C-alpha positions as CSV (number, residue, x, y, z in Angstrom):
1,M,7.1,2.0,-12.8
2,A,8.0,-0.9,-10.5
3,K,10.5,0.0,-7.8
4,K,14.0,-1.1,-8.7
5,P,15.5,-3.5,-6.1
6,E,18.2,-2.5,-3.7
7,T,21.4,-2.5,-5.8
8,G,24.2,-3.8,-3.7
9,Y,27.1,-2.9,-1.4
10,S,25.9,0.8,-0.9
11,D,22.4,-0.2,0.1
12,A,23.7,-3.0,2.4
13,A,26.2,-0.5,4.0
14,K,23.5,2.1,4.4
15,I,21.3,-0.3,6.3
16,A,24.2,-1.5,8.4
17,V,25.3,2.0,9.3
18,Q,21.8,3.3,10.1
19,E,20.9,0.2,12.1
20,T,24.2,0.5,14.1
21,T,23.6,4.2,14.7
22,A,20.0,3.4,15.9
23,R,21.3,0.8,18.4
24,A,24.0,3.1,19.7
25,R,21.4,5.8,20.2
26,E,19.1,3.5,22.0
27,M,21.9,2.4,24.3
28,H,23.1,6.0,24.9
29,E,19.5,7.1,25.7
30,A,19.0,4.2,28.1
31,I,22.2,5.0,30.0
32,A,21.5,8.7,30.1
33,A,17.9,8.1,31.3
34,T,19.1,5.9,34.1
35,S,21.6,8.6,35.3
36,F,19.2,11.5,35.1
37,E,16.5,9.5,36.8
38,L,18.8,9.0,39.8
39,L,19.7,12.7,39.8
40,S,16.0,13.6,39.8
41,R,15.6,12.1,43.2
42,I,18.2,14.3,44.9
43,P,16.9,17.5,46.5
44,F,18.3,20.8,45.0
45,V,19.8,18.8,42.1
46,A,16.6,17.7,40.4
47,G,15.8,21.1,38.9
48,P,19.2,21.8,37.3
49,A,19.5,18.1,36.3
50,A,16.2,18.4,34.3
51,L,17.6,21.4,32.4
52,V,20.8,19.6,31.7
53,Q,18.8,16.6,30.5
54,K,16.9,18.7,28.0
55,A,20.1,20.2,26.6
56,H,21.7,16.7,26.5
57,D,18.8,15.2,24.7
58,A,18.7,18.0,22.1
59,I,22.4,17.8,21.4
60,A,22.7,14.0,21.4
61,G,19.6,13.7,19.3
62,G,21.0,16.2,16.7
63,V,24.3,14.3,16.5
64,Y,22.6,10.9,16.0
65,D,20.2,12.4,13.4
66,A,23.1,13.9,11.5
67,V,25.0,10.6,11.4
68,H,21.8,8.7,10.4
69,H,20.8,11.0,7.6
70,G,24.3,12.0,6.6
71,A,25.4,8.4,6.1
72,G,22.1,7.6,4.5
73,G,22.5,10.5,2.0
74,L,26.1,9.6,1.2
75,L,25.5,5.9,0.7
76,G,22.3,6.7,-1.1
77,A,24.3,8.7,-3.6
78,A,26.7,5.7,-4.0
79,A,23.7,3.5,-4.6
80,L,22.7,5.8,-7.5
81,V,26.1,5.2,-9.0
82,E,25.6,1.4,-8.6
83,H,22.4,1.6,-10.5
84,N,24.5,2.1,-13.6
85,L,26.4,-1.2,-12.9
86,P,25.1,-4.6,-14.1
87,E,22.0,-5.5,-12.0
88,N,23.2,-9.1,-11.8
89,P,26.7,-9.5,-10.2
90,D,26.9,-13.0,-11.6
91,E,27.0,-11.6,-15.2
92,Q,30.7,-11.0,-14.8
93,P,33.3,-13.0,-12.9
94,Q,34.1,-11.5,-9.4
95,G,37.5,-11.3,-7.8
96,L,38.3,-13.3,-4.7
97,L,37.8,-10.2,-2.5
98,A,34.5,-9.1,-4.0
99,G,33.2,-12.6,-4.0
100,G,34.2,-13.1,-0.4
101,V,32.5,-9.9,0.7
102,R,29.4,-10.9,-1.1
103,S,29.4,-14.3,0.5
104,A,29.9,-12.8,4.0
105,L,27.1,-10.4,3.5
106,N,24.8,-13.2,2.5
107,A,25.8,-15.2,5.6
108,A,25.0,-12.3,7.9
109,F,22.0,-10.7,6.2
110,G,21.1,-13.1,3.3
111,D,17.5,-13.5,4.3
112,H,17.1,-9.8,4.4
113,L,18.9,-9.3,1.1
114,A,16.7,-11.9,-0.6
115,A,13.5,-10.5,0.9
116,T,14.3,-7.0,-0.3
117,G,15.4,-8.1,-3.8
118,N,18.9,-6.8,-3.3
119,V,21.1,-7.9,-6.2
120,L,23.7,-9.1,-3.8
121,A,21.4,-11.9,-2.7
122,I,22.9,-15.1,-4.1
123,D,20.6,-17.4,-6.0
124,M,21.3,-21.1,-5.6
125,A,23.0,-22.5,-8.8
126,I,25.7,-24.7,-10.1
127,H,28.7,-22.5,-10.9
128,A,31.5,-22.9,-13.4
129,D,34.2,-20.3,-14.0
130,D,32.6,-18.0,-11.4
131,R,29.3,-17.9,-13.3
132,P,25.9,-19.7,-12.8
133,V,25.1,-22.4,-15.3
134,A,21.5,-22.7,-16.5
135,L,20.1,-26.2,-16.0
136,E,19.5,-26.8,-19.7
137,P,21.2,-29.4,-21.8
138,A,23.0,-27.0,-24.1
139,A,24.3,-24.8,-21.3
140,L,25.4,-27.8,-19.3
141,A,27.1,-29.4,-22.3
142,A,29.0,-26.1,-23.0
143,A,30.1,-25.6,-19.4
144,F,31.1,-29.2,-18.8
145,P,32.6,-30.7,-21.9
146,G,33.1,-34.4,-21.7
147,R,30.1,-34.6,-19.4
148,G,30.1,-37.9,-17.6
149,R,27.5,-40.3,-16.1
150,R,28.9,-39.9,-12.6
151,L,28.4,-36.5,-10.8
152,C,29.7,-35.1,-7.6
153,V,28.1,-31.9,-6.2
154,F,30.2,-29.9,-3.7
155,I,28.3,-27.8,-1.2
156,H,30.3,-25.1,0.6
157,G,29.8,-23.9,4.2
158,L,28.6,-20.7,5.9
159,A,29.9,-17.4,4.5
160,F,31.9,-19.0,1.7
161,D,31.4,-20.0,-2.0
162,E,32.6,-22.8,-4.2
163,R,36.1,-21.5,-4.2
164,S,36.6,-22.8,-0.7
165,W,37.1,-26.3,-2.4
166,R,39.9,-25.1,-4.6
167,T,43.6,-25.1,-3.7
168,E,47.0,-25.0,-5.5
169,K,49.1,-25.6,-2.4
170,P,51.4,-28.6,-2.7
171,D,50.5,-30.0,0.7
172,E,46.7,-29.8,0.0
173,I,44.5,-31.5,-2.5
174,D,41.7,-30.3,-4.8
175,F,39.0,-32.9,-4.1
176,G,37.1,-32.4,-7.4
177,P,39.9,-33.3,-9.9
178,A,41.0,-36.1,-7.5
179,L,37.6,-37.7,-7.4
180,Q,37.3,-37.4,-11.2
181,A,40.7,-39.1,-11.7
182,D,40.2,-41.8,-9.1
183,F,36.5,-42.6,-9.4
184,G,35.3,-40.9,-12.6
185,Y,33.1,-38.3,-10.9
186,R,32.5,-35.0,-12.8
187,P,32.9,-32.3,-10.1
188,L,30.1,-29.7,-9.9
189,Y,30.1,-26.8,-7.5
190,L,27.1,-25.2,-5.8
191,R,26.8,-21.6,-4.7
192,Y,24.0,-20.5,-2.5
193,N,22.8,-17.9,0.0
194,T,24.0,-19.2,3.4
195,G,21.8,-16.7,5.2
196,L,18.5,-18.4,4.3
197,A,17.0,-21.0,6.6
198,I,18.6,-24.5,6.3
199,A,15.2,-26.0,5.5
200,D,14.7,-23.4,2.7
201,N,18.1,-24.2,1.2
202,G,17.4,-27.9,1.6
203,E,14.2,-27.6,-0.3
204,R,15.9,-25.6,-3.0
205,L,18.7,-28.1,-3.3
206,A,16.4,-31.0,-3.6
207,T,14.6,-29.3,-6.5
208,L,17.8,-28.2,-8.1
209,L,19.3,-31.7,-8.1
210,E,16.1,-33.1,-9.7
211,C,16.3,-30.4,-12.5
212,L,20.0,-31.1,-12.9
213,L,19.5,-34.8,-13.6
214,A,16.7,-34.1,-15.9
215,A,18.8,-31.6,-17.9
216,W,22.2,-33.4,-17.8
217,P,23.1,-34.2,-21.4
218,E,23.4,-38.0,-20.7
219,P,21.9,-40.4,-18.2
220,V,23.3,-40.1,-14.7
221,D,24.2,-43.4,-13.0
222,D,25.8,-42.2,-9.8
223,L,25.4,-39.0,-7.8
224,L,27.7,-38.1,-4.9
225,L,27.1,-35.1,-2.5
226,V,29.9,-33.6,-0.5
227,G,29.0,-30.8,2.0
228,H,31.2,-28.8,4.3
229,S,29.9,-27.4,7.6
230,M,26.4,-25.9,6.8
231,G,26.7,-27.5,3.4
232,G,26.5,-31.0,5.0
233,L,23.4,-30.0,6.9
234,I,21.7,-28.8,3.7
235,A,22.7,-32.0,1.9
236,R,21.1,-34.1,4.7
237,N,18.0,-31.9,4.6
238,A,17.7,-32.3,0.9
239,C,18.0,-36.1,1.1
240,E,15.2,-36.2,3.7
241,I,13.0,-33.8,1.8
242,A,13.4,-35.8,-1.4
243,A,12.6,-39.0,0.4
244,G,9.0,-37.7,0.8
245,K,8.7,-36.8,-2.8
246,D,8.7,-38.7,-6.1
247,F,12.2,-37.4,-7.0
248,R,14.5,-39.5,-9.1
249,W,17.9,-38.2,-7.9
250,P,17.9,-40.1,-4.5
251,Q,17.6,-43.3,-6.5
252,V,21.0,-42.8,-8.1
253,T,22.7,-41.0,-5.1
254,R,25.3,-43.3,-3.8
255,M,26.4,-41.3,-0.8
256,A,26.3,-37.9,1.0
257,V,29.4,-36.9,2.9
258,C,29.3,-34.3,5.6
259,L,32.6,-32.7,6.6
260,G,32.6,-30.8,10.0
261,S,28.8,-30.4,10.0
262,P,27.1,-29.5,13.3
263,H,24.5,-32.3,13.2
264,L,23.7,-31.7,16.9
265,G,23.9,-27.9,16.6
266,S,26.7,-25.4,17.0
267,P,27.8,-24.4,20.5
268,L,28.9,-21.0,19.2
269,E,25.4,-20.2,18.0
270,R,23.9,-21.5,21.2
271,L,26.3,-19.2,23.1
272,G,25.2,-16.3,20.9
273,H,21.6,-17.1,21.6
274,G,22.2,-17.2,25.3
275,L,24.1,-13.9,25.2
276,N,21.2,-12.3,23.3
277,N,18.8,-13.3,26.0
278,A,21.1,-11.9,28.7
279,L,21.5,-8.6,26.8
280,D,17.7,-8.3,26.3
281,A,17.1,-8.6,30.1
282,H,18.3,-5.0,30.8
283,A,17.2,-1.8,29.2
284,I,20.8,-0.5,28.8
285,T,22.1,-3.6,27.0
286,A,18.8,-4.4,25.1
287,P,19.9,-2.4,22.0
288,L,23.0,-4.7,21.7
289,G,20.7,-7.7,22.0
290,K,18.6,-6.3,19.2
291,A,21.7,-5.8,17.0
292,G,22.8,-9.4,17.7
293,A,19.4,-10.8,16.9
294,A,19.6,-9.3,13.4
295,R,21.8,-12.1,12.3
296,S,20.4,-14.2,9.5
297,R,18.0,-17.2,9.8
298,G,20.7,-19.5,8.4
299,V,23.1,-18.6,11.3
300,K,20.3,-19.0,13.9
301,D,19.4,-22.4,12.5
302,L,22.9,-23.7,13.3
303,R,21.9,-23.6,17.0
304,H,19.8,-26.8,16.5
305,G,21.1,-28.6,13.4
306,P,19.5,-29.5,10.0
307,G,15.9,-29.2,11.1
308,A,14.5,-32.2,9.1
309,D,13.3,-35.5,10.5
310,P,16.5,-37.6,11.1
311,A,14.5,-40.8,11.0
312,T,13.2,-40.2,7.4
313,P,13.8,-43.5,5.5
314,H,16.1,-43.3,2.4
315,D,18.7,-45.5,0.8
316,I,21.5,-42.9,0.6
317,A,24.6,-43.8,2.6
318,L,25.5,-41.0,5.0
319,R,29.1,-40.4,6.0
320,F,30.0,-37.9,8.8
321,L,33.6,-36.7,9.4
322,G,34.7,-34.6,12.3
323,S,38.1,-33.3,13.2
324,T,40.0,-31.8,16.1
325,L,42.7,-29.2,16.6
326,T,44.6,-31.7,18.7
327,E,46.5,-34.4,16.9
328,D,45.0,-37.0,19.3
329,V,41.3,-37.4,18.8
330,D,41.1,-38.9,22.3
331,H,42.8,-36.0,24.0
332,P,40.7,-34.5,26.9
333,L,40.4,-31.2,25.0
334,A,39.6,-32.8,21.6
335,E,35.9,-33.1,22.3
336,W,35.6,-29.6,23.8
337,F,37.4,-27.7,21.1
338,G,36.7,-29.9,18.1
339,D,37.9,-28.4,14.9
340,G,37.8,-24.8,16.3
341,L,34.2,-24.2,15.2
342,V,32.3,-27.5,15.5
343,T,32.7,-30.0,18.4
344,L,33.7,-33.5,17.6
345,G,30.5,-34.9,18.9
346,S,28.3,-32.6,16.9
347,A,30.1,-33.5,13.7
348,T,30.1,-37.3,14.2
349,D,27.3,-38.2,16.7
350,H,23.8,-38.3,15.2
351,P,20.2,-39.5,15.7
352,V,20.1,-40.6,12.0
353,T,19.0,-44.1,11.0
354,G,20.1,-46.1,8.0
355,D,23.5,-46.6,6.4
356,V,25.5,-44.1,8.5
357,K,29.2,-44.2,9.4
358,S,31.4,-41.6,11.1
359,A,35.2,-40.9,11.2
360,R,37.3,-38.7,13.4
361,L,40.6,-37.2,12.4
362,G,43.0,-35.3,14.5
363,G,45.1,-32.2,13.8
364,I,42.7,-30.6,11.1
365,A,41.0,-27.2,11.6
366,H,37.5,-26.5,10.3
367,M,38.4,-24.8,7.1
368,A,41.2,-27.2,6.3
369,L,38.6,-30.0,5.9
370,T,37.9,-28.9,2.3
371,T,41.5,-29.5,1.1
372,S,43.1,-32.0,3.5
373,P,44.7,-35.0,1.9
374,R,43.7,-37.1,4.9
375,V,40.1,-36.1,4.5
376,Y,40.2,-37.0,0.8
377,R,41.7,-40.4,1.7
378,Q,38.8,-41.1,4.1
379,I,36.2,-40.1,1.4
380,A,38.0,-42.4,-1.1
381,A,38.0,-45.2,1.4
382,W,34.2,-44.8,2.0
383,L,33.6,-44.8,-1.8
384,A,35.7,-47.9,-2.3
385,E,33.5,-49.7,0.3
386,V,30.3,-49.2,-1.7
387,S,31.8,-49.5,-5.2
């Protein structure tokens, strides 16, 4: 019988607890070894120190083994319970909390979840009512009554899902219904595993869009892509990948809009990479470096940016929008802090050729970019220019 894939939260928690315990043990042993090594050089102390070290190693080893195997047994039992739950979490709508936890797990360990067949690994798909929609004419027609010949695909950022685009706050705006009312775009929302490599997700998105247009119940005349943060990088990557293939969707794609996307890389991820290198340089802190290095491929890719050739020729208009925490985009601190996660330069400067324009807005934090009325007005202005 084929081995059943890892089931979900319990398996993920078991791995996390056991890996954390292993790193703590390695760090403890490194500190203890350094101390006992110093004591072994002192006359009259070396002998007793050796006895103490043996006792210390036996007791500490027993404690760590107990935590490792105890947690493994307890969470393993929980995994057996989860085996009786639906194997595909997408079969039933998830609450906001459960969906958020799943998206966060995919951001941190999504490549591992996918590689081990864990049911928590998110498959890239268009979602409606918290469920994936099969790219078949009947399924698409049922999920999107009224259809439409203009489509807008929204692509969320790291550690989130399609619900990051939704809002009911009176001082915010839901971009999807607004674009449908103002420009006739049918909003479609993508969900994907943000822990996978950007190039991998770009390849998957390029293929998904081709399948979407082929299966859409009526001919598509206009396609718009709107990506937030990592989602903008994946949209760019998909455009560049599709340019080298005989895909139809780039021919009808009017524009790709990137909101707060780190086109020149994320300074936070570069800082994390530098910290890992510093931790790896010493035996005592090396276990912490190993734990930090376990972050997903998708997170690591943010250090450099989208990863495709920025000079790839295509006819898709690219629009980059960056924001700052300061109201004044020209404030001395605006460039440094950016929107709190992405610097202003990384979001708006670029080595990309072709029809590319950038805009800078002040007083908008990174996550507010998905529902800001000012951001929507900028997108609407860009669309009006090419209509």
